[in-house]
TORLUMLO-753608 format. One record per residue: x, y, z negated of N, C-alpha, C in turn; residue in one letter. Coordinates in nm, 3 decimals. Layout:
! TORLUMLO-753608
n.X, n.Y, n.Z, ca.X, ca.Y, ca.Z, c.X, c.Y, c.Z, r
X, Y, Z, X, Y, Z, X, Y, Z, a;
...
END
This chain:
! TORLUMLO-753608
n.X, n.Y, n.Z, ca.X, ca.Y, ca.Z, c.X, c.Y, c.Z, r
6.418, 17.508, -7.924, 6.420, 17.562, -8.059, 6.556, 17.537, -8.124, m;
6.614, 17.640, -8.182, 6.742, 17.626, -8.249, 6.727, 17.543, -8.375, e;
6.816, 17.448, -8.392, 6.808, 17.361, -8.509, 6.859, 17.432, -8.634, k;
6.804, 17.390, -8.749, 6.843, 17.444, -8.877, 6.935, 17.344, -8.948, r;
6.987, 17.384, -9.062, 7.062, 17.294, -9.149, 6.977, 17.263, -9.271, n;
7.018, 17.159, -9.345, 6.935, 17.110, -9.455, 7.021, 17.069, -9.574, l;
6.984, 17.120, -9.692, 7.034, 17.069, -9.820, 6.921, 16.992, -9.884, i;
6.945, 16.865, -9.919, 6.836, 16.782, -9.969, 6.884, 16.695, -10.085, i;
6.791, 16.670, -10.177, 6.817, 16.580, -10.289, 6.687, 16.519, -10.335, g;
6.696, 16.426, -10.428, 6.576, 16.361, -10.480, 6.583, 16.348, -10.630, g;
6.466, 16.358, -10.698, 6.466, 16.346, -10.843, 6.335, 16.286, -10.893, f;
6.343, 16.227, -11.011, 6.225, 16.182, -11.085, 6.241, 16.222, -11.231, t;
6.129, 16.260, -11.291, 6.124, 16.289, -11.436, 6.213, 16.406, -11.479, n;
6.240, 16.500, -11.390, 6.315, 16.619, -11.427, 6.220, 16.737, -11.441, y;
6.261, 16.831, -11.527, 6.188, 16.955, -11.542, 6.269, 17.072, -11.492, g;
6.218, 17.192, -11.512, 6.281, 17.314, -11.461, 6.423, 17.327, -11.514, i;
6.442, 17.305, -11.643, 6.573, 17.324, -11.704, 6.679, 17.237, -11.638, n;
6.646, 17.113, -11.610, 6.743, 17.021, -11.549, 6.772, 17.057, -11.403, q;
6.676, 17.120, -11.336, 6.690, 17.149, -11.193, 6.755, 17.284, -11.164, l;
6.762, 17.371, -11.263, 6.808, 17.509, -11.239, 6.941, 17.519, -11.167, k;
7.049, 17.453, -11.214, 7.178, 17.473, -11.145, 7.174, 17.432, -10.998, p;
7.116, 17.316, -10.968, 7.111, 17.271, -10.828, 7.029, 17.367, -10.743, w;
6.910, 17.399, -10.789, 6.819, 17.482, -10.709, 6.874, 17.622, -10.690, v;
6.911, 17.687, -10.799, 6.953, 17.827, -10.789, 7.083, 17.841, -10.713, l;
7.176, 17.746, -10.730, 7.302, 17.756, -10.655, 7.281, 17.723, -10.508, s;
7.193, 17.629, -10.479, 7.164, 17.597, -10.338, 7.104, 17.718, -10.267, a;
7.015, 17.787, -10.335, 6.955, 17.906, -10.274, 7.057, 18.019, -10.259, k;
7.155, 18.024, -10.348, 7.261, 18.125, -10.339, 7.346, 18.106, -10.214, e;
7.379, 17.980, -10.183, 7.472, 17.955, -10.072, 7.401, 17.933, -9.939, v;
7.272, 17.905, -9.943, 7.198, 17.878, -9.819, 7.176, 18.007, -9.740, a;
7.204, 18.002, -9.611, 7.176, 18.118, -9.527, 7.036, 18.106, -9.469, d;
7.002, 18.199, -9.381, 6.866, 18.205, -9.327, 6.835, 18.087, -9.234, e;
6.936, 18.010, -9.197, 6.916, 17.896, -9.109, 6.917, 17.762, -9.185, k;
6.907, 17.770, -9.317, 6.917, 17.649, -9.401, 6.791, 17.630, -9.483, t;
6.736, 17.509, -9.479, 6.625, 17.471, -9.566, 6.679, 17.397, -9.687, d;
6.613, 17.416, -9.801, 6.644, 17.343, -9.923, 6.522, 17.258, -9.957, v;
6.540, 17.127, -9.966, 6.429, 17.033, -9.983, 6.457, 16.942, -10.102, v;
6.353, 16.915, -10.181, 6.361, 16.816, -10.287, 6.251, 16.712, -10.271, l;
6.293, 16.587, -10.273, 6.202, 16.474, -10.279, 6.178, 16.446, -10.427, v;
6.053, 16.431, -10.469, 6.025, 16.427, -10.613, 5.923, 16.320, -10.650, y;
5.927, 16.282, -10.779, 5.825, 16.195, -10.837, 5.823, 16.219, -10.988, a;
5.707, 16.200, -11.047, 5.691, 16.206, -11.193, 5.745, 16.336, -11.253, h;
5.686, 16.445, -11.210, 5.723, 16.574, -11.266, 5.597, 16.656, -11.289, t;
5.611, 16.770, -11.353, 5.494, 16.849, -11.393, 5.454, 16.949, -11.284, s;
5.330, 16.993, -11.292, 5.282, 17.098, -11.201, 5.361, 17.226, -11.222, k;
5.397, 17.253, -11.346, 5.477, 17.372, -11.376, 5.610, 17.368, -11.300, e;
5.672, 17.251, -11.299, 5.800, 17.235, -11.228, 5.782, 17.253, -11.079, t;
5.677, 17.192, -11.023, 5.653, 17.205, -10.878, 5.621, 17.350, -10.841, l;
5.546, 17.417, -10.924, 5.514, 17.558, -10.898, 5.642, 17.642, -10.899, d;
5.729, 17.615, -10.996, 5.855, 17.690, -11.004, 5.941, 17.664, -10.881, w;
5.948, 17.540, -10.838, 6.028, 17.507, -10.720, 5.976, 17.579, -10.595, l;
5.845, 17.584, -10.582, 5.788, 17.656, -10.467, 5.819, 17.805, -10.476, e;
5.818, 17.860, -10.596, 5.853, 18.001, -10.614, 5.997, 18.029, -10.571, e;
6.083, 17.929, -10.587, 6.224, 17.944, -10.548, 6.245, 17.922, -10.399, q;
6.139, 17.887, -10.327, 6.150, 17.863, -10.184, 6.195, 17.723, -10.147, g;
6.187, 17.630, -10.244, 6.223, 17.491, -10.218, 6.106, 17.419, -10.151, v;
6.135, 17.346, -10.044, 6.033, 17.265, -9.977, 6.023, 17.131, -10.048, l;
5.901, 17.082, -10.070, 5.879, 16.963, -10.152, 5.825, 16.848, -10.069, l;
5.869, 16.728, -10.105, 5.830, 16.606, -10.034, 5.808, 16.496, -10.138, w;
5.687, 16.442, -10.152, 5.662, 16.340, -10.254, 5.743, 16.213, -10.229, p;
5.795, 16.157, -10.336, 5.874, 16.034, -10.327, 5.781, 15.913, -10.334, m;
5.803, 15.819, -10.244, 5.730, 15.693, -10.250, 5.780, 15.611, -10.368, d;
5.695, 15.525, -10.420, 5.736, 15.433, -10.526, 5.692, 15.292, -10.491, t;
5.774, 15.196, -10.527, 5.743, 15.055, -10.507, 5.779, 14.978, -10.634, l;
5.700, 14.876, -10.670, 5.732, 14.797, -10.788, 5.871, 14.734, -10.775, p;
5.945, 14.736, -10.885, 6.075, 14.670, -10.894, 6.185, 14.734, -10.809, n;
6.157, 14.852, -10.753, 6.262, 14.926, -10.682, 6.297, 15.048, -10.766, v;
6.416, 15.056, -10.825, 6.451, 15.167, -10.914, 6.461, 15.299, -10.838, p;
6.440, 15.410, -10.909, 6.442, 15.541, -10.840, 6.575, 15.573, -10.775, p;
6.687, 15.521, -10.829, 6.817, 15.547, -10.768, 6.821, 15.498, -10.623, h;
6.751, 15.388, -10.598, 6.747, 15.330, -10.463, 6.625, 15.382, -10.386, v;
6.513, 15.396, -10.455, 6.389, 15.438, -10.389, 6.402, 15.577, -10.327, m;
6.483, 15.661, -10.388, 6.499, 15.796, -10.332, 6.548, 15.792, -10.188, r;
6.632, 15.693, -10.156, 6.687, 15.687, -10.021, 6.581, 15.647, -9.918, f;
6.480, 15.573, -9.963, 6.366, 15.544, -9.875, 6.295, 15.673, -9.837, h;
6.266, 15.756, -9.938, 6.193, 15.880, -9.912, 6.279, 15.984, -9.840, s;
6.408, 15.988, -9.872, 6.497, 16.077, -9.798, 6.501, 16.037, -9.650, l;
6.505, 15.906, -9.626, 6.503, 15.858, -9.488, 6.372, 15.895, -9.420, h;
6.261, 15.878, -9.491, 6.132, 15.911, -9.431, 6.123, 16.059, -9.395, e;
6.175, 16.143, -9.483, 6.174, 16.286, -9.451, 6.249, 16.314, -9.322, f;
6.369, 16.258, -9.308, 6.447, 16.283, -9.187, 6.391, 16.209, -9.066, l;
6.328, 16.096, -9.089, 6.266, 16.025, -8.977, 6.156, 16.112, -8.915, r;
6.084, 16.184, -8.999, 5.973, 16.266, -8.951, 6.020, 16.407, -8.911, i;
6.110, 16.463, -8.989, 6.150, 16.603, -8.970, 6.291, 16.620, -8.912, k;
6.363, 16.511, -8.895, 6.505, 16.520, -8.864, 6.540, 16.592, -8.736, g;
6.452, 16.592, -8.638, 6.480, 16.660, -8.513, 6.495, 16.811, -8.531, m;
6.446, 16.862, -8.644, 6.456, 17.006, -8.671, 6.594, 17.046, -8.721, e;
6.678, 16.947, -8.760, 6.802, 16.978, -8.831, 6.926, 16.935, -8.754, y;
7.029, 17.016, -8.767, 7.158, 16.989, -8.707, 7.244, 16.911, -8.807, d;
7.284, 16.977, -8.915, 7.363, 16.913, -9.020, 7.283, 16.902, -9.149, y;
7.313, 16.796, -9.226, 7.243, 16.769, -9.351, 7.345, 16.746, -9.462, v;
7.321, 16.808, -9.577, 7.398, 16.782, -9.699, 7.305, 16.713, -9.797, v;
7.344, 16.596, -9.845, 7.262, 16.517, -9.936, 7.338, 16.497, -10.067, a;
7.278, 16.538, -10.179, 7.348, 16.527, -10.307, 7.256, 16.478, -10.418, t;
7.319, 16.432, -10.527, 7.248, 16.417, -10.652, 7.198, 16.555, -10.694, d;
7.112, 16.557, -10.793, 7.050, 16.684, -10.831, 7.086, 16.729, -10.972, v;
7.077, 16.640, -11.069, 7.092, 16.680, -11.209, 7.232, 16.730, -11.242, k;
7.336, 16.679, -11.175, 7.473, 16.713, -11.214, 7.554, 16.773, -11.099, d;
7.485, 16.846, -11.011, 7.550, 16.908, -10.895, 7.517, 17.057, -10.891, v;
7.616, 17.139, -10.855, 7.588, 17.277, -10.816, 7.680, 17.315, -10.701, y;
7.639, 17.419, -10.629, 7.710, 17.463, -10.508, 7.786, 17.592, -10.536, f;
7.906, 17.602, -10.479, 7.987, 17.724, -10.493, 7.991, 17.806, -10.365, q;
7.992, 17.738, -10.251, 7.994, 17.806, -10.121, 7.908, 17.726, -10.024, t;
7.885, 17.783, -9.907, 7.809, 17.714, -9.804, 7.881, 17.585, -9.765, n;
7.818, 17.469, -9.785, 7.887, 17.342, -9.760, 7.894, 17.299, -9.614, p;
7.827, 17.372, -9.527, 7.816, 17.325, -9.388, 7.939, 17.354, -9.304, f;
8.018, 17.453, -9.345, 8.138, 17.484, -9.268, 8.230, 17.363, -9.257, d;
8.237, 17.285, -9.363, 8.328, 17.169, -9.365, 8.274, 17.050, -9.287, a;
8.148, 17.056, -9.246, 8.089, 16.943, -9.173, 8.108, 16.954, -9.022, l;
8.137, 17.073, -8.975, 8.144, 17.095, -8.830, 8.244, 17.000, -8.764, k;
8.198, 16.935, -8.659, 8.284, 16.845, -8.585, 8.290, 16.703, -8.640, g;
8.216, 16.677, -8.749, 8.217, 16.544, -8.809, 8.077, 16.483, -8.808, h;
8.070, 16.354, -8.783, 7.941, 16.285, -8.788, 7.898, 16.256, -8.931, k;
7.996, 16.227, -9.017, 7.966, 16.195, -9.156, 8.088, 16.233, -9.240, l;
8.065, 16.307, -9.348, 8.172, 16.347, -9.439, 8.143, 16.285, -9.576, v;
8.245, 16.220, -9.634, 8.229, 16.156, -9.764, 8.337, 16.207, -9.859, v;
8.301, 16.217, -9.987, 8.391, 16.275, -10.087, 8.455, 16.166, -10.172, a;
8.587, 16.172, -10.185, 8.659, 16.073, -10.262, 8.645, 16.097, -10.412, t;
8.647, 15.988, -10.487, 8.656, 15.997, -10.633, 8.802, 15.992, -10.678, e;
8.893, 15.976, -10.583, 9.035, 15.983, -10.614, 9.094, 15.860, -10.679, g;
9.022, 15.749, -10.675, 9.071, 15.625, -10.735, 9.034, 15.506, -10.648, l;
9.112, 15.401, -10.656, 9.074, 15.275, -10.595, 8.981, 15.200, -10.689, k;
8.904, 15.108, -10.632, 8.811, 15.031, -10.713, 8.881, 14.958, -10.829, y;
8.996, 14.903, -10.805, 9.065, 14.826, -10.908, 9.109, 14.912, -11.026, k;
9.112, 15.046, -11.006, 9.163, 15.137, -11.108, 9.054, 15.217, -11.179, d;
8.927, 15.186, -11.151, 8.818, 15.262, -11.214, 8.716, 15.163, -11.270, e;
8.704, 15.156, -11.402, 8.630, 15.048, -11.467, 8.483, 15.046, -11.433, s;
8.417, 15.165, -11.432, 8.273, 15.167, -11.401, 8.249, 15.119, -11.258, w;
8.325, 15.172, -11.164, 8.309, 15.133, -11.024, 8.340, 14.987, -11.003, g;
8.443, 14.938, -11.069, 8.481, 14.798, -11.056, 8.367, 14.706, -11.100, r;
8.310, 14.734, -11.218, 8.201, 14.651, -11.268, 8.075, 14.667, -11.185, e;
8.052, 14.787, -11.135, 7.934, 14.812, -11.052, 7.941, 14.732, -10.923, n;
8.058, 14.729, -10.861, 8.075, 14.652, -10.738, 8.065, 14.502, -10.765, l;
8.126, 14.457, -10.872, 8.120, 14.316, -10.909, 7.976, 14.270, -10.935, l;
7.902, 14.351, -11.010, 7.766, 14.314, -11.046, 7.671, 14.324, -10.927, q;
7.700, 14.415, -10.836, 7.613, 14.433, -10.719, 7.634, 14.324, -10.615, s;
7.760, 14.281, -10.596, 7.792, 14.192, -10.484, 7.863, 14.063, -10.522, y;
7.923, 14.059, -10.641, 7.996, 13.939, -10.680, 8.144, 13.946, -10.648, g;
8.221, 13.845, -10.691, 8.367, 13.849, -10.682, 8.422, 13.846, -10.540, p;
8.352, 13.783, -10.446, 8.405, 13.777, -10.309, 8.418, 13.917, -10.249, y;
8.310, 13.995, -10.261, 8.313, 14.130, -10.207, 8.410, 14.217, -10.286, v;
8.411, 14.201, -10.418, 8.504, 14.281, -10.497, 8.649, 14.257, -10.452, y;
8.687, 14.133, -10.435, 8.824, 14.103, -10.393, 8.855, 14.165, -10.257, e;
8.755, 14.172, -10.171, 8.772, 14.230, -10.038, 8.790, 14.382, -10.045, h;
8.730, 14.447, -10.148, 8.726, 14.593, -10.153, 8.806, 14.655, -10.267, f;
8.870, 14.576, -10.350, 8.930, 14.631, -10.472, 9.042, 14.732, -10.444, k;
9.104, 14.724, -10.327, 9.209, 14.820, -10.292, 9.154, 14.943, -10.220, e;
9.023, 14.946, -10.199, 8.962, 15.059, -10.128, 8.944, 15.180, -10.219, n;
8.960, 15.298, -10.162, 8.929, 15.422, -10.230, 8.777, 15.433, -10.248, e;
8.735, 15.486, -10.361, 8.592, 15.497, -10.391, 8.539, 15.631, -10.339, i;
8.425, 15.626, -10.271, 8.357, 15.747, -10.224, 8.222, 15.759, -10.293, y;
8.185, 15.882, -10.324, 8.068, 15.903, -10.409, 7.941, 15.917, -10.327, n;
7.842, 15.835, -10.359, 7.715, 15.837, -10.288, 7.633, 15.962, -10.319, v;
7.671, 16.034, -10.424, 7.595, 16.153, -10.464, 7.632, 16.281, -10.395, g;
7.728, 16.275, -10.302, 7.769, 16.395, -10.227, 7.821, 16.354, -10.090, t;
7.734, 16.352, -9.993, 7.782, 16.329, -9.856, 7.697, 16.410, -9.759, f;
7.746, 16.421, -9.636, 7.673, 16.501, -9.538, 7.720, 16.470, -9.398, g;
7.657, 16.536, -9.302, 7.695, 16.516, -9.163, 7.582, 16.548, -9.068, g;
7.594, 16.497, -8.947, 7.489, 16.517, -8.847, 7.360, 16.449, -8.895, k;
7.250, 16.510, -8.863, 7.121, 16.466, -8.917, 7.093, 16.319, -8.891, s;
7.117, 16.271, -8.770, 7.081, 16.132, -8.740, 7.172, 16.033, -8.812, d;
7.298, 16.070, -8.835, 7.388, 15.981, -8.908, 7.353, 15.976, -9.057, y;
7.320, 16.090, -9.114, 7.277, 16.092, -9.254, 7.145, 16.017, -9.270, v;
7.053, 16.038, -9.178, 6.924, 15.965, -9.181, 6.946, 15.815, -9.184, r;
7.030, 15.766, -9.097, 7.049, 15.621, -9.091, 7.130, 15.568, -9.209, d;
7.217, 15.651, -9.266, 7.284, 15.610, -9.389, 7.182, 15.593, -9.501, m;
7.085, 15.686, -9.511, 6.977, 15.669, -9.608, 6.908, 15.533, -9.587, f;
6.878, 15.503, -9.464, 6.809, 15.377, -9.431, 6.892, 15.257, -9.478, f;
7.020, 15.257, -9.449, 7.104, 15.143, -9.482, 7.123, 15.129, -9.634, h;
7.135, 15.242, -9.704, 7.148, 15.232, -9.850, 7.021, 15.172, -9.909, i;
6.906, 15.218, -9.861, 6.780, 15.165, -9.914, 6.763, 15.017, -9.881, y;
6.780, 14.980, -9.757, 6.752, 14.841, -9.717, 6.855, 14.744, -9.774, t;
6.978, 14.789, -9.795, 7.079, 14.702, -9.853, 7.082, 14.708, -10.005, n;
7.011, 14.806, -10.062, 7.014, 14.824, -10.206, 6.895, 14.766, -10.280, g;
6.793, 14.723, -10.208, 6.676, 14.668, -10.275, 6.700, 14.523, -10.314, t;
6.645, 14.487, -10.431, 6.648, 14.350, -10.482, 6.789, 14.297, -10.504, y;
6.877, 14.385, -10.544, 7.011, 14.344, -10.585, 7.007, 14.303, -10.733, r;
7.112, 14.239, -10.783, 7.110, 14.191, -10.922, 7.100, 14.301, -11.027, p;
7.147, 14.423, -10.995, 7.139, 14.534, -11.089, 7.066, 14.650, -11.023, i;
7.001, 14.737, -11.103, 6.923, 14.845, -11.042, 7.008, 14.957, -10.982, p;
7.116, 14.995, -11.049, 7.198, 15.107, -11.001, 7.308, 15.050, -10.911, i;
7.273, 15.030, -10.785, 7.367, 14.966, -10.691, 7.395, 15.053, -10.570, c;
7.338, 15.174, -10.564, 7.352, 15.258, -10.445, 7.497, 15.296, -10.418, d;
7.577, 15.318, -10.524, 7.718, 15.352, -10.506, 7.794, 15.236, -10.441, q;
7.769, 15.115, -10.490, 7.838, 14.999, -10.433, 7.797, 14.976, -10.288, a;
7.668, 14.986, -10.259, 7.620, 14.968, -10.122, 7.683, 15.071, -10.028, v;
7.686, 15.196, -10.072, 7.744, 15.303, -9.992, 7.890, 15.273, -9.958, f;
7.965, 15.226, -10.055, 8.107, 15.200, -10.032, 8.131, 15.078, -9.946, n;
8.046, 14.977, -9.956, 8.058, 14.863, -9.866, 8.031, 14.908, -9.721, v;
7.933, 14.994, -9.705, 7.903, 15.047, -9.571, 8.019, 15.131, -9.518, l;
8.070, 15.223, -9.600, 8.179, 15.310, -9.557, 8.307, 15.230, -9.529, i;
8.322, 15.119, -9.599, 8.443, 15.038, -9.584, 8.439, 14.938, -9.473, g;
8.330, 14.935, -9.395, 8.317, 14.841, -9.283, 8.271, 14.915, -9.158, t;
8.294, 14.855, -9.044, 8.252, 14.915, -8.917, 8.100, 14.905, -8.899, q;
8.038, 15.001, -8.834, 8.099, 15.114, -8.762, 8.128, 15.236, -8.849, p;
8.078, 15.236, -8.975, 8.095, 15.357, -9.056, 8.240, 15.384, -9.092, y;
8.321, 15.281, -9.098, 8.463, 15.300, -9.132, 8.530, 15.397, -9.037, k;
8.495, 15.390, -8.909, 8.554, 15.481, -8.810, 8.478, 15.613, -8.799, d;
8.352, 15.613, -8.841, 8.269, 15.731, -8.825, 8.289, 15.831, -8.939, i;
8.303, 15.780, -9.062, 8.308, 15.866, -9.179, 8.443, 15.938, -9.191, a;
8.436, 16.065, -9.229, 8.555, 16.145, -9.252, 8.570, 16.164, -9.403, y;
8.669, 16.099, -9.464, 8.689, 16.113, -9.608, 8.766, 16.240, -9.641, p;
8.730, 16.304, -9.751, 8.797, 16.428, -9.787, 8.803, 16.443, -9.938, t;
8.903, 16.517, -9.986, 8.914, 16.545, -10.129, 8.893, 16.693, -10.160, d;
8.845, 16.770, -10.062, 8.827, 16.914, -10.089, 8.688, 16.966, -10.053, n;
8.591, 16.876, -10.036, 8.454, 16.918, -10.005, 8.368, 16.915, -10.130, w;
8.381, 16.808, -10.208, 8.308, 16.797, -10.334, 8.404, 16.755, -10.443, a;
8.405, 16.829, -10.552, 8.485, 16.792, -10.669, 8.409, 16.687, -10.748, c;
8.463, 16.568, -10.756, 8.401, 16.459, -10.832, 8.462, 16.460, -10.973, e;
8.405, 16.546, -11.057, 8.467, 16.576, -11.187, 8.472, 16.456, -11.280, a;
8.383, 16.359, -11.260, 8.380, 16.243, -11.348, 8.508, 16.162, -11.347, g;
8.581, 16.165, -11.237, 8.708, 16.092, -11.229, 8.830, 16.183, -11.227, t;
8.817, 16.304, -11.174, 8.936, 16.389, -11.158, 8.948, 16.499, -11.262, v;
8.847, 16.515, -11.351, 8.852, 16.627, -11.444, 8.794, 16.598, -11.582, a;
8.736, 16.481, -11.603, 8.677, 16.449, -11.732, 8.788, 16.439, -11.836, d;
8.790, 16.529, -11.936, 8.902, 16.528, -12.032, 8.911, 16.401, -12.115, p;
8.801, 16.327, -12.126, 8.803, 16.203, -12.204, 8.862, 16.086, -12.126, s;
8.883, 16.103, -11.995, 8.930, 15.993, -11.911, 9.054, 16.024, -11.828, k;
9.084, 16.152, -11.812, 9.184, 16.189, -11.713, 9.323, 16.134, -11.746, i;
9.357, 16.122, -11.874, 9.488, 16.067, -11.908, 9.500, 15.923, -11.862, a;
9.389, 15.850, -11.870, 9.387, 15.711, -11.824, 9.394, 15.703, -11.672, q;
9.322, 15.795, -11.605, 9.314, 15.791, -11.458, 9.434, 15.852, -11.389, f;
9.499, 15.948, -11.453, 9.601, 16.029, -11.387, 9.710, 15.947, -11.316, r;
9.761, 15.840, -11.375, 9.867, 15.766, -11.305, 9.824, 15.704, -11.172, p;
9.693, 15.686, -11.154, 9.644, 15.620, -11.032, 9.567, 15.713, -10.939, n;
9.562, 15.843, -10.972, 9.486, 15.935, -10.889, 9.543, 15.944, -10.748, l;
9.454, 15.945, -10.650, 9.493, 15.955, -10.510, 9.480, 16.097, -10.457, l;
9.439, 16.190, -10.543, 9.425, 16.330, -10.504, 9.471, 16.417, -10.621, c;
9.484, 16.546, -10.595, 9.522, 16.639, -10.700, 9.403, 16.667, -10.792, y;
9.434, 16.706, -10.914, 9.330, 16.748, -11.007, 9.283, 16.889, -10.971, e;
9.156, 16.919, -10.995, 9.104, 17.053, -10.962, 9.151, 17.157, -11.064, p;
9.134, 17.282, -11.026, 9.168, 17.396, -11.113, 9.041, 17.476, -11.137, v;
9.008, 17.502, -11.263, 8.891, 17.584, -11.299, 8.941, 17.717, -11.354, f;
8.910, 17.825, -11.281, 8.963, 17.956, -11.318, 8.863, 18.064, -11.280, e;
8.832, 18.151, -11.375, 8.741, 18.264, -11.353, 8.608, 18.218, -11.293, n;
8.558, 18.106, -11.343, 8.427, 18.059, -11.301, 8.424, 17.986, -11.168, g;
8.539, 17.956, -11.111, 8.546, 17.889, -10.981, 8.626, 17.760, -10.995, i;
8.578, 17.653, -10.932, 8.653, 17.528, -10.926, 8.726, 17.523, -10.792, v;
8.858, 17.518, -10.799, 8.944, 17.518, -10.680, 9.013, 17.383, -10.663, y;
9.057, 17.357, -10.541, 9.154, 17.252, -10.518, 9.290, 17.302, -10.568, t;
9.389, 17.213, -10.569, 9.521, 17.252, -10.617, 9.583, 17.364, -10.535, h;
9.542, 17.375, -10.406, 9.598, 17.479, -10.320, 9.501, 17.596, -10.301, d;
9.411, 17.614, -10.399, 9.324, 17.733, -10.410, 9.213, 17.739, -10.307, r;
9.171, 17.626, -10.257, 9.052, 17.619, -10.172, 8.932, 17.597, -10.263, y;
8.826, 17.675, -10.240, 8.707, 17.664, -10.324, 8.625, 17.542, -10.284, v;
8.602, 17.450, -10.377, 8.515, 17.337, -10.349, 8.373, 17.388, -10.319, f;
8.315, 17.354, -10.204, 8.175, 17.393, -10.180, 8.079, 17.331, -10.282, p;
8.109, 17.209, -10.327, 8.019, 17.135, -10.417, 8.096, 17.090, -10.540, i;
8.033, 17.104, -10.657, 8.089, 17.049, -10.780, 7.991, 16.946, -10.834, v;
8.040, 16.824, -10.852, 7.957, 16.712, -10.895, 8.006, 16.662, -11.031, h;
7.913, 16.620, -11.115, 7.943, 16.566, -11.248, 8.008, 16.671, -11.338, q;
7.966, 16.797, -11.319, 8.020, 16.905, -11.402, 7.991, 16.884, -11.549, y;
7.883, 16.810, -11.580, 7.845, 16.790, -11.719, 7.941, 16.698, -11.795, d;
8.037, 16.636, -11.723, 8.138, 16.553, -11.789, 8.252, 16.638, -11.846, r;
8.255, 16.766, -11.809, 8.364, 16.856, -11.848, 8.305, 16.969, -11.933, v;
8.327, 16.969, -12.064, 8.262, 17.067, -12.152, 8.277, 17.212, -12.107, p;
8.395, 17.251, -12.061, 8.416, 17.389, -12.017, 8.329, 17.423, -11.896, e;
8.320, 17.329, -11.802, 8.236, 17.349, -11.684, 8.088, 17.350, -11.722, l;
8.049, 17.258, -11.806, 7.909, 17.249, -11.847, 7.864, 17.378, -11.914, k;
7.947, 17.433, -12.002, 7.914, 17.558, -12.069, 7.900, 17.672, -11.968, k;
7.992, 17.677, -11.873, 7.987, 17.782, -11.770, 7.857, 17.773, -11.690, f;
7.821, 17.653, -11.646, 7.701, 17.635, -11.565, 7.576, 17.670, -11.645, v;
7.569, 17.627, -11.768, 7.452, 17.657, -11.851, 7.434, 17.807, -11.868, q;
7.543, 17.878, -11.890, 7.534, 18.023, -11.909, 7.499, 18.093, -11.779, e;
7.556, 18.049, -11.669, 7.531, 18.116, -11.541, 7.387, 18.100, -11.495, k;
7.330, 17.981, -11.516, 7.197, 17.954, -11.462, 7.089, 17.949, -11.569, y;
7.121, 17.994, -11.691, 7.021, 18.000, -11.796, 6.965, 17.865, -11.835, g;
7.054, 17.765, -11.837, 7.011, 17.630, -11.867, 7.031, 17.601, -12.015, q;
6.929, 17.546, -12.079, 6.940, 17.511, -12.219, 7.007, 17.375, -12.234, e;
7.078, 17.360, -12.346, 7.143, 17.232, -12.375, 7.038, 17.128, -12.409, d;
7.059, 17.005, -12.364, 6.963, 16.897, -12.390, 7.028, 16.783, -12.466, e;
END
């Protein structure tokens, strides 16, 4: 049987309005060999019915006491691929609320076991990431990683078995940490150490991480330390500096011009 590709994400407490950009754009770029799957919890029947109407495959999210949804999602994402993973060749895994797709993201994965998207800054130069790493692991780990480039846990992909096991490692290393939102720190510690250090392919043209490279409220502060070029938004398309179309746009809601464009394109109401 020929293997398919998979776009997958997880959400809790979202409704149709919040899901529209991710769902509708994923269906736009997905070809006939691609499944679109959402792992979900705490949502309405109306939302689930709408998702099924859009052709999205649904998978209930497990819940455990004292495990926050940011981490728990990786347990259920892993379970999905543990059971269904043999059906898939490449997998794209993203956040849901602040992501939309511009082109088919699988072309950029060919030949790579794992692809990770840079935020364009080192840990020492980005205040949220710096504090997140410190609070998740303490000063010893921070000192070890402060010169490392930050990669975003909300946009990565690769071969099905490598993505599956990354889900497993994020979940098992992210439970019972000092702070609930620790998945980004765990992901970067994994990417920054072997064997993932040699396996992962870092890139600045697969996913636009707008929160660090395009947020108008922060870019003046970040610009002197950016490790990549700033994106270009023109005629409804987000490009790299050399006019390559980003397959994925993440954290678009941090950029008012982008947020307005997405809301108008996908009929999303302001919240």
